C-alpha positions as a Markdown table, in Angstrom:
| # | Residue | x | y | z |
|---|---|---|---|---|
| 1 | Met | 0.0 | 0.0 | 0.0 |
| 2 | Ala | 1.2 | 3.5 | -0.8 |
| 3 | Glu | 2.5 | 5.8 | 2.0 |
| 4 | Pro | -0.2 | 7.8 | 3.7 |
| 5 | Leu | -0.8 | 11.3 | 2.4 |
| 6 | Leu | -2.0 | 12.3 | 5.9 |
| 7 | Ser | -1.3 | 10.6 | 9.2 |
| 8 | Val | -3.0 | 11.7 | 12.4 |
| 9 | Arg | -1.1 | 10.3 | 15.4 |
| 10 | Asn | -2.6 | 10.5 | 19.0 |
| 11 | Leu | -4.2 | 13.9 | 18.4 |
| 12 | Arg | -5.4 | 15.5 | 21.6 |
| 13 | Thr | -7.3 | 18.8 | 21.5 |
| 14 | Gln | -8.8 | 20.4 | 24.6 |
| 15 | Phe | -10.9 | 23.4 | 25.5 |
| 16 | His | -10.1 | 25.3 | 28.7 |
| 17 | Val | -13.3 | 26.9 | 29.8 |
| 18 | Glu | -14.1 | 28.4 | 33.2 |
| 19 | Gly | -11.6 | 26.2 | 35.0 |
| 20 | Ala | -12.7 | 23.0 | 33.3 |
| 21 | Val | -10.8 | 21.0 | 30.7 |
| 22 | Ile | -12.9 | 19.6 | 27.9 |
| 23 | Arg | -11.1 | 16.7 | 26.1 |
| 24 | Ala | -12.8 | 17.2 | 22.7 |
| 25 | Val | -10.3 | 15.0 | 20.9 |
| 26 | Asp | -8.6 | 12.4 | 23.1 |
| 27 | Gly | -5.9 | 10.3 | 21.3 |
| 28 | Leu | -7.2 | 10.0 | 17.7 |
| 29 | Ser | -5.1 | 8.2 | 15.1 |
| 30 | Tyr | -5.7 | 7.3 | 11.5 |
| 31 | Asp | -4.1 | 7.3 | 8.0 |
| 32 | Leu | -5.5 | 8.8 | 4.8 |
| 33 | His | -4.1 | 7.5 | 1.5 |
| 34 | Pro | -3.9 | 9.3 | -1.8 |
| 35 | Gly | -7.1 | 9.3 | -3.8 |
| 36 | Lys | -9.1 | 7.5 | -1.1 |
| 37 | Thr | -12.1 | 8.7 | 0.9 |
| 38 | Leu | -12.0 | 8.3 | 4.7 |
| 39 | Ala | -15.3 | 8.8 | 6.5 |
| 40 | Ile | -15.3 | 10.0 | 10.1 |
| 41 | Val | -18.6 | 9.0 | 11.7 |
| 42 | Gly | -20.1 | 9.7 | 15.1 |
| 43 | Glu | -23.0 | 11.5 | 16.8 |
| 44 | Ser | -22.8 | 15.2 | 17.6 |
| 45 | Gly | -20.2 | 16.1 | 20.1 |
| 46 | Ser | -17.9 | 13.1 | 19.3 |
| 47 | Gly | -15.1 | 15.4 | 18.2 |
| 48 | Lys | -15.3 | 15.0 | 14.4 |
| 49 | Ser | -15.3 | 18.7 | 13.5 |
| 50 | Val | -12.9 | 19.7 | 16.2 |
| 51 | His | -10.4 | 17.2 | 14.9 |
| 52 | Ala | -10.8 | 18.6 | 11.3 |
| 53 | Leu | -10.2 | 22.2 | 12.5 |
| 54 | Ser | -7.2 | 21.0 | 14.4 |
| 55 | Ile | -5.6 | 19.6 | 11.2 |
| 56 | Leu | -5.3 | 23.2 | 9.9 |
| 57 | Lys | -5.0 | 24.8 | 13.3 |
| 58 | Leu | -8.1 | 26.9 | 12.7 |
| 59 | Leu | -9.4 | 26.7 | 16.3 |
| 60 | Pro | -9.1 | 29.9 | 18.4 |
| 61 | Glu | -6.4 | 29.6 | 21.0 |
| 62 | Pro | -7.5 | 30.1 | 23.8 |
| 63 | Pro | -9.9 | 28.5 | 24.6 |
| 64 | Ala | -8.7 | 25.6 | 22.4 |
| 65 | Lys | -5.3 | 24.0 | 22.8 |
| 66 | Ile | -3.8 | 21.1 | 20.9 |
| 67 | Val | -1.9 | 19.4 | 23.7 |
| 68 | Gly | -0.4 | 16.4 | 22.0 |
| 69 | Gly | 0.1 | 14.3 | 18.9 |
| 70 | Glu | 1.2 | 14.7 | 15.3 |
| 71 | Ile | -0.5 | 15.6 | 12.0 |
| 72 | Leu | 1.9 | 14.4 | 9.3 |
| 73 | Phe | 1.1 | 15.8 | 5.8 |
| 74 | Arg | 3.6 | 14.4 | 3.3 |
| 75 | Gly | 5.9 | 13.7 | 6.3 |
| 76 | Arg | 5.7 | 17.3 | 7.6 |
| 77 | Asp | 4.1 | 17.8 | 11.1 |
| 78 | Leu | 1.6 | 20.5 | 10.7 |
| 79 | Leu | 1.4 | 21.1 | 14.4 |
| 80 | Arg | 4.9 | 22.3 | 14.3 |
| 81 | Ala | 4.7 | 24.3 | 11.1 |
| 82 | Ser | 5.0 | 28.1 | 11.2 |
| 83 | Leu | 2.0 | 30.3 | 10.4 |
| 84 | Ala | 3.6 | 31.2 | 7.1 |
| 85 | Glu | 3.9 | 27.5 | 6.2 |
| 86 | Leu | 0.3 | 26.9 | 7.2 |
| 87 | Arg | -0.9 | 29.7 | 5.0 |
| 88 | Thr | 0.7 | 28.0 | 2.0 |
| 89 | Ile | -1.2 | 24.8 | 2.8 |
| 90 | Arg | -4.6 | 26.0 | 4.0 |
| 91 | Gly | -7.0 | 26.2 | 1.0 |
| 92 | Asn | -4.1 | 25.3 | -1.3 |
| 93 | Arg | -2.9 | 21.8 | -0.5 |
| 94 | Ile | -5.6 | 21.0 | 2.1 |
| 95 | Ala | -9.0 | 22.6 | 1.6 |
| 96 | Met | -12.2 | 22.4 | 3.7 |
| 97 | Ile | -15.9 | 22.6 | 3.0 |
| 98 | Phe | -17.3 | 24.0 | 6.3 |
| 99 | Gln | -20.4 | 22.7 | 7.9 |
| 100 | Glu | -22.9 | 25.5 | 7.3 |
| 101 | Pro | -23.1 | 26.9 | 3.8 |
| 102 | Met | -25.7 | 29.4 | 4.8 |
| 103 | Thr | -23.3 | 31.3 | 7.0 |
| 104 | Ser | -19.8 | 30.3 | 5.7 |
| 105 | Leu | -19.9 | 32.7 | 2.8 |
| 106 | Asn | -19.2 | 36.4 | 3.3 |
| 107 | Pro | -22.4 | 38.3 | 2.7 |
| 108 | Val | -20.7 | 41.5 | 1.5 |
| 109 | Leu | -18.6 | 40.0 | -1.2 |
| 110 | Thr | -19.8 | 38.4 | -4.5 |
| 111 | Val | -19.5 | 34.7 | -4.9 |
| 112 | Gly | -17.0 | 35.2 | -7.7 |
| 113 | Glu | -14.8 | 37.4 | -5.5 |
| 114 | Gln | -14.7 | 34.8 | -2.8 |
| 115 | Ile | -13.7 | 32.0 | -5.2 |
| 116 | Ala | -11.1 | 34.2 | -6.9 |
| 117 | Glu | -9.5 | 35.3 | -3.7 |
| 118 | Ala | -8.0 | 31.9 | -3.0 |
| 119 | Val | -6.7 | 31.5 | -6.6 |
| 120 | Val | -5.1 | 35.0 | -6.6 |
| 121 | Glu | -3.5 | 34.3 | -3.1 |
| 122 | His | -2.1 | 30.9 | -3.8 |
| 123 | Gln | -1.4 | 30.8 | -7.6 |
| 124 | Asn | 0.0 | 34.3 | -8.0 |
| 125 | Val | -2.3 | 35.3 | -10.9 |
| 126 | Ser | -4.0 | 38.5 | -11.7 |
| 127 | Ala | -7.5 | 39.5 | -10.4 |
| 128 | Lys | -8.9 | 39.0 | -13.9 |
| 129 | Ala | -7.4 | 35.5 | -14.2 |
| 130 | Gly | -8.8 | 34.7 | -10.8 |
| 131 | Met | -12.3 | 35.7 | -11.8 |
| 132 | Asp | -12.0 | 33.7 | -15.0 |
| 133 | Lys | -11.1 | 30.7 | -12.9 |
| 134 | Ala | -14.1 | 31.4 | -10.7 |
| 135 | Val | -16.5 | 31.3 | -13.7 |
| 136 | Glu | -14.9 | 28.0 | -14.8 |
| 137 | Leu | -15.3 | 26.5 | -11.3 |
| 138 | Leu | -18.9 | 27.6 | -11.0 |
| 139 | Arg | -19.5 | 25.8 | -14.3 |
| 140 | Lys | -17.7 | 22.7 | -13.1 |
| 141 | Val | -19.9 | 22.5 | -9.9 |
| 142 | Gly | -23.1 | 22.8 | -12.0 |
| 143 | Ile | -24.2 | 26.5 | -11.5 |
| 144 | Pro | -26.1 | 27.6 | -14.6 |
| 145 | Asn | -25.0 | 30.9 | -16.3 |
| 146 | Pro | -21.8 | 31.0 | -14.3 |
| 147 | Asp | -20.5 | 34.1 | -16.2 |
| 148 | Lys | -23.5 | 36.0 | -14.7 |
| 149 | Arg | -24.0 | 34.3 | -11.4 |
| 150 | Val | -20.3 | 34.9 | -10.5 |
| 151 | Lys | -21.4 | 38.5 | -9.8 |
| 152 | Asp | -24.2 | 37.5 | -7.5 |
| 153 | Phe | -24.0 | 37.8 | -3.7 |
| 154 | Pro | -24.6 | 34.8 | -1.4 |
| 155 | His | -28.2 | 35.8 | -0.5 |
| 156 | Gln | -29.1 | 35.5 | -4.2 |
| 157 | Phe | -28.1 | 31.8 | -4.2 |
| 158 | Ser | -30.3 | 28.9 | -2.8 |
| 159 | Gly | -28.9 | 26.6 | -0.1 |
| 160 | Gly | -27.8 | 24.0 | -2.6 |
| 161 | Met | -26.2 | 26.6 | -4.8 |
| 162 | Arg | -24.3 | 28.0 | -1.8 |
| 163 | Gln | -23.0 | 24.6 | -1.0 |
| 164 | Arg | -21.8 | 24.3 | -4.6 |
| 165 | Ala | -20.1 | 27.6 | -4.3 |
| 166 | Met | -18.4 | 26.4 | -1.1 |
| 167 | Ile | -17.2 | 23.4 | -3.0 |
| 168 | Ala | -15.9 | 25.6 | -5.8 |
| 169 | Ile | -13.9 | 27.7 | -3.3 |
| 170 | Ala | -12.5 | 24.5 | -1.7 |
| 171 | Leu | -11.4 | 23.1 | -5.1 |
| 172 | Ser | -10.1 | 26.4 | -6.6 |
| 173 | Cys | -6.5 | 25.4 | -6.1 |
| 174 | Glu | -6.9 | 21.7 | -6.8 |
| 175 | Pro | -5.9 | 20.5 | -3.3 |
| 176 | Asp | -4.4 | 17.2 | -2.4 |
| 177 | Ile | -6.9 | 16.7 | 0.4 |
| 178 | Leu | -10.5 | 17.9 | 0.7 |
| 179 | Ile | -12.1 | 17.9 | 4.2 |
| 180 | Ala | -15.9 | 17.9 | 3.8 |
| 181 | Asp | -17.5 | 18.6 | 7.1 |
| 182 | Glu | -21.1 | 17.6 | 7.0 |
| 183 | Pro | -21.4 | 18.8 | 3.4 |
| 184 | Thr | -25.1 | 18.0 | 3.1 |
| 185 | Thr | -26.3 | 19.6 | 6.4 |
| 186 | Ala | -29.6 | 21.5 | 6.0 |
| 187 | Leu | -30.1 | 20.4 | 2.4 |
| 188 | Asp | -33.1 | 18.4 | 1.2 |
| 189 | Val | -32.6 | 14.7 | 0.2 |
| 190 | Thr | -32.5 | 15.4 | -3.6 |
| 191 | Ile | -29.9 | 18.1 | -3.2 |
| 192 | Gln | -27.9 | 16.0 | -0.8 |
| 193 | Ala | -27.6 | 13.3 | -3.4 |
| 194 | Gln | -26.5 | 15.8 | -6.0 |
| 195 | Ile | -23.8 | 17.3 | -3.7 |
| 196 | Leu | -22.4 | 13.9 | -2.8 |
| 197 | Asp | -22.3 | 12.9 | -6.5 |
| 198 | Leu | -20.5 | 16.1 | -7.3 |
| 199 | Ile | -17.9 | 15.6 | -4.7 |
| 200 | Arg | -17.4 | 12.0 | -6.0 |
| 201 | Arg | -17.0 | 13.2 | -9.6 |
| 202 | Leu | -14.6 | 16.0 | -8.7 |
| 203 | Gln | -12.5 | 13.7 | -6.6 |
| 204 | Ala | -12.0 | 11.4 | -9.5 |
| 205 | Asp | -11.2 | 14.3 | -11.9 |
| 206 | Leu | -8.6 | 15.8 | -9.5 |
| 207 | Arg | -7.4 | 12.5 | -7.9 |
| 208 | Met | -7.6 | 14.0 | -4.4 |
| 209 | Ala | -8.1 | 12.4 | -1.1 |
| 210 | Val | -11.3 | 13.2 | 0.9 |
| 211 | Ile | -12.1 | 13.2 | 4.6 |
| 212 | Leu | -15.9 | 13.0 | 4.8 |
| 213 | Ile | -17.2 | 14.0 | 8.2 |
| 214 | Thr | -20.8 | 13.0 | 8.9 |
| 215 | His | -23.2 | 11.7 | 11.6 |
| 216 | Asn | -25.2 | 10.0 | 8.9 |
| 217 | Ile | -23.8 | 6.5 | 8.5 |
| 218 | Gly | -26.1 | 5.9 | 5.5 |
| 219 | Val | -24.1 | 8.6 | 3.5 |
| 220 | Val | -20.9 | 6.6 | 4.1 |
| 221 | Ala | -21.9 | 3.5 | 2.2 |
| 222 | Gly | -21.8 | 5.1 | -1.3 |
| 223 | Met | -18.9 | 7.4 | -0.6 |
| 224 | Ala | -16.1 | 6.0 | 1.6 |
| 225 | Asp | -13.3 | 3.5 | 1.2 |
| 226 | Asp | -12.5 | 3.4 | 4.9 |
| 227 | Val | -14.3 | 4.4 | 8.1 |
| 228 | Val | -13.3 | 5.7 | 11.5 |
| 229 | Val | -16.1 | 5.6 | 14.1 |
| 230 | Met | -15.7 | 8.2 | 16.8 |
| 231 | Tyr | -17.1 | 8.4 | 20.3 |
| 232 | Ala | -16.2 | 10.8 | 23.1 |
| 233 | Gly | -13.2 | 12.2 | 21.1 |
| 234 | Arg | -11.8 | 8.7 | 20.4 |
| 235 | Ala | -11.8 | 6.2 | 17.6 |
| 236 | Val | -13.7 | 3.2 | 18.7 |
| 237 | Glu | -13.6 | 1.3 | 15.5 |
| 238 | Lys | -11.6 | 1.5 | 12.2 |
| 239 | Ala | -12.1 | -0.6 | 9.1 |
| 240 | Ser | -12.9 | -0.6 | 5.4 |
| 241 | Val | -16.5 | 0.4 | 4.6 |
| 242 | Ser | -17.5 | -3.1 | 3.6 |
| 243 | Glu | -16.1 | -4.5 | 6.9 |
| 244 | Ile | -18.0 | -1.9 | 8.9 |
| 245 | Phe | -21.3 | -2.6 | 7.3 |
| 246 | Lys | -20.9 | -6.4 | 7.1 |
| 247 | His | -19.0 | -7.2 | 10.3 |
| 248 | Pro | -19.3 | -4.3 | 12.8 |
| 249 | Lys | -17.6 | -5.1 | 16.0 |
| 250 | His | -17.9 | -2.3 | 18.5 |
| 251 | Pro | -21.3 | -2.1 | 20.3 |
| 252 | Tyr | -21.5 | 1.6 | 19.4 |
| 253 | Thr | -21.0 | 0.9 | 15.7 |
| 254 | Lys | -23.7 | -1.8 | 15.9 |
| 255 | Gly | -26.0 | 0.7 | 17.5 |
| 256 | Leu | -25.4 | 3.3 | 14.8 |
| 257 | Leu | -26.1 | 0.8 | 12.1 |
| 258 | Ala | -29.2 | -0.5 | 13.8 |
| 259 | Ser | -30.7 | 3.0 | 13.9 |
| 260 | Val | -30.6 | 3.4 | 10.1 |
| 261 | Pro | -33.9 | 2.8 | 8.3 |
| 262 | Ser | -33.8 | 0.0 | 5.7 |
| 263 | Ile | -35.8 | -0.3 | 2.4 |
| 264 | Tyr | -35.2 | -4.1 | 2.5 |
| 265 | Glu | -36.5 | -4.8 | 6.1 |
| 266 | Arg | -39.6 | -3.4 | 7.7 |
| 267 | Lys | -39.0 | -1.9 | 11.1 |
| 268 | Asp | -41.9 | -0.9 | 13.3 |
| 269 | Arg | -39.6 | 1.0 | 15.5 |
| 270 | Leu | -36.0 | 2.1 | 14.8 |
| 271 | Ala | -33.4 | 1.1 | 17.4 |
| 272 | Ala | -32.0 | 3.8 | 19.6 |
| 273 | Ile | -28.8 | 4.0 | 21.7 |
| 274 | Gly | -30.0 | 4.7 | 25.3 |
| 275 | Gly | -28.5 | 7.2 | 27.6 |
| 276 | Gln | -26.4 | 10.3 | 26.9 |
| 277 | Pro | -22.8 | 10.8 | 25.7 |
| 278 | Pro | -20.3 | 11.3 | 28.6 |
| 279 | Asp | -19.2 | 14.7 | 30.0 |
| 280 | Leu | -15.9 | 15.2 | 28.3 |
| 281 | Gly | -14.9 | 17.6 | 31.1 |
| 282 | Gly | -15.5 | 15.0 | 33.8 |
| 283 | Asp | -13.2 | 12.3 | 35.2 |
| 284 | Leu | -13.6 | 9.6 | 32.6 |
| 285 | Lys | -12.8 | 6.2 | 34.0 |
| 286 | Gly | -12.8 | 3.0 | 31.9 |
| 287 | Cys | -14.5 | 2.8 | 28.5 |
| 288 | Pro | -16.5 | 6.0 | 27.8 |
| 289 | Phe | -19.3 | 4.0 | 26.1 |
| 290 | Ala | -19.7 | 1.7 | 29.1 |
| 291 | Pro | -22.8 | 3.5 | 30.7 |
| 292 | Arg | -24.7 | 3.0 | 27.4 |
| 293 | Cys | -23.3 | -0.3 | 26.3 |
| 294 | Pro | -25.6 | -3.4 | 26.1 |
| 295 | Asp | -22.5 | -5.7 | 26.4 |
| 296 | Val | -20.8 | -4.0 | 29.4 |
| 297 | Phe | -19.0 | -6.2 | 31.8 |
| 298 | Asp | -16.5 | -5.8 | 34.7 |
| 299 | Pro | -13.3 | -4.4 | 33.0 |
| 300 | Cys | -15.3 | -1.8 | 31.0 |
| 301 | Glu | -16.0 | 0.4 | 33.9 |
| 302 | Lys | -12.5 | 0.2 | 35.4 |
| 303 | Glu | -9.9 | 0.1 | 32.5 |
| 304 | Asp | -9.4 | 2.0 | 29.3 |
| 305 | Pro | -9.6 | -0.5 | 26.3 |
| 306 | Leu | -6.8 | -0.8 | 23.8 |
| 307 | Glu | -7.1 | -1.0 | 20.1 |
| 308 | Tyr | -7.7 | -4.7 | 19.4 |
| 309 | Tyr | -7.2 | -6.1 | 15.9 |
| 310 | Val | -10.2 | -8.1 | 15.0 |
| 311 | Gly | -9.3 | -8.7 | 11.3 |
| 312 | Asp | -6.9 | -7.4 | 8.6 |
| 313 | His | -6.8 | -3.6 | 9.0 |
| 314 | His | -9.9 | -3.8 | 11.3 |
| 315 | Met | -9.5 | -2.5 | 14.9 |
| 316 | Ala | -12.0 | -2.1 | 17.7 |
| 317 | Asn | -11.5 | -0.5 | 21.1 |
| 318 | Cys | -13.5 | -3.0 | 23.1 |
| 319 | Phe | -12.7 | -5.5 | 25.8 |
| 320 | Leu | -15.0 | -8.1 | 24.0 |
| 321 | Tyr | -12.0 | -8.7 | 21.7 |
| 322 | Lys | -9.2 | -8.7 | 24.2 |
| 323 | Asp | -8.8 | -12.5 | 24.2 |
| 324 | Lys | -9.6 | -12.9 | 20.5 |
| 325 | Ser | -7.0 | -10.5 | 19.1 |
| 326 | Ser | -3.6 | -11.5 | 17.9 |
| 327 | Lys | -2.3 | -7.9 | 18.2 |
| 328 | Gln | -3.2 | -4.9 | 20.2 |
| 329 | Arg | -2.1 | -1.3 | 20.4 |
| 330 | His | -2.0 | 1.1 | 23.3 |
| 331 | Arg | -4.0 | 4.3 | 23.0 |
| 332 | His | -1.9 | 7.0 | 24.7 |
| 333 | His | -3.8 | 8.5 | 27.7 |
| 334 | Ala | -4.6 | 12.2 | 27.5 |
| 335 | Gly | -4.5 | 12.7 | 31.2 |
| 336 | Lys | -5.4 | 16.0 | 32.8 |
| 337 | Ala | -3.9 | 19.3 | 31.8 |
């Protein structure tokens, strides 16, 4: 297998708020390979978006603080890069589609100006060349009459068109990695399908890697190559998309899959995961999923589970597999700051 394009190693991001320490990302590790799509899945508050913003160091410090780990992009640790180096990477080599298209665009600049800005900044071209590129990009993402719509302001675009404009901005410099943070939030089902298909086609055209962040595990099936399931700031399961759907191992992953409606099987009532996510500012002891887990037993409430290998390139952080795994890997403890 080719060397990873991006390697996240034991990433730990905290928020220091009113004397409390919120461990939003607590020892996350994964690899992203060239041209592949990695889905980061989990419910709200699991640390998906915080981890993405940590990659480009876009979190306000304070209250946020990245307290440990490495983020290796082509072998370079972004956490130790200077601000000048990060500026050459943000929007250029690693681009991001932010979660809310309705508020991510600047209301006082035209859509064309916002697309052209990144092109002019990173590719050292004239303002006219940047605007020409903006028209080309709007055409590529399916906006009709792009030579006219490039002069429109965001409020003149529908929700789906704004999301397409956000994708155009993200792809303006043909990045190596696209981070798509909930790219279909607040869009109706038909537009969701169009946006996902657009990302898939543009990925193939540009041969870029994609990190797809979503709470909707149904979206993952048609988009991802590999999946990381997050809970309480941690990765609780990692596998290929086929393994996750056919042979889920962690009880949390099984709960997520059971809650998805099926067109093949009638369900009178969808399954739900009982209880609430843990307080990430509290004193977490043992497995964070233990209070909600249907398979909980003695070690779960006392010890922190390791990463147990349950198949080729398939890992689960669960004591159910402690005696069945040929290999195991320690997850570095975040501790208290």
